C-alpha positions, 0 to 999 in steps of 0.5 A, a space after each residue: 500500499 502507499 505510505 498515505 493509505 498506511 497511515 489511514 489504517 494505523 490511527 495516530 497516537 493523540 487519537 487514541 489518547 483523545 479517544 481513551 480520555 472520552 471513555 474515561 470521561 464517560 464512565 467517570 462521569 457515569 460512576 458520579 452520577 449517584 443522583 441522576 435518578 430518584 432510584 440511584 444510590 444516592 437519589 435521596 439527594 437529588 431535591 438538595 443538589 435540585 436546589 443547589 443548581 437553582 443557587 447557580 442558575 443565571 436567572 436568579 443572579 441577573 435578577 438579583 444583581 439588577 435588583 441590587 444595582 437599582 437599590 445602590 446609592 452609592 457610586 461605588 456599590 454601583 461600580 461593583 454590580 455595574 461589573 458584575 452584571 457585564 460578567 453575568 452577561 459576558 459569561 451567557 454569551 461565551 458560555 451559549 457561543 460554545 455550547 452552539 458551536 461543539 454541541 455536545 449531548 448531555 450524558 445519557 442518564 440525564 433527565 432534563 428537568 432542570 429550572 428554567 431551560 434554554 434551546 441550547 441547554 440541550 448541550 453539555 459542552 460547557 457547565 454553565 453553571 461552573 463557569 458561573 461558579 468560578 467566575 462570581 466566587 473569584 469575583 466576590 473574593 476579590 471585591 468583598 471584605 471577608 472573613 476567612 470563614 465567609 470566604 472558604 463556603 464561597 470556595 466550598 460552594 464553586 467547588 460543589 456546585 461544580 460536583 453536583 451537575 456531574 452527580 445530578 447526571 447534567 454534565 461530564 466531568 470535562 464540561 465541569 473541568 473546563 467550565 472552572 477554566 472557563 469561568 476562571 479565564 473570564 474574571 481575568 476579562 472582566 477585570 481588564 475591561 472594569 468599567 468604571 466612571 472614568 472608563 464609561 462615564 456614559 454608562 454610568 450617567 445613563 443609570 444614575 438619571 434611572 
């Protein structure tokens, strides 16, 4: 056979490695999906996990930020909340874009009973809850003065929320891992493009007139 044909018949090391990692990812995700259904080994914990799921949903965070922004009476508070709103919108845009491009289906053992879903939510990669958890926790730790126990709780919330996505069967392990990475990176973008009365005076003046 010509050399090109022989190369096609022999899978590359990279291809084998990627398929092996994918197989491990699917196997581990199924093993960790202990709350994927009421009949699962930890099925009794499913309502608690779904409550935790709501704590990382985008809609409560967006509505809560808008409400706090409307009630804030200080420029410093408005600046922080305005940037949190910018971060949440950026997260929503990037996660939706990547999900639409990758189109990885959710695990087969997932039950589609999530709180307020969109059409793109049928896709799994990356985990929007994981990106939001990493983004919000890093934002809070950098812009709120918290005692050490509260800072630990913020980090634990982000980690447990990401883990719960696999336990509920919503995502594979790599979906959550990449979600954490993406959320961590998104904060760096927000910090670099930080909105303030000096960098975005029109935006703050318009909001002040509301």
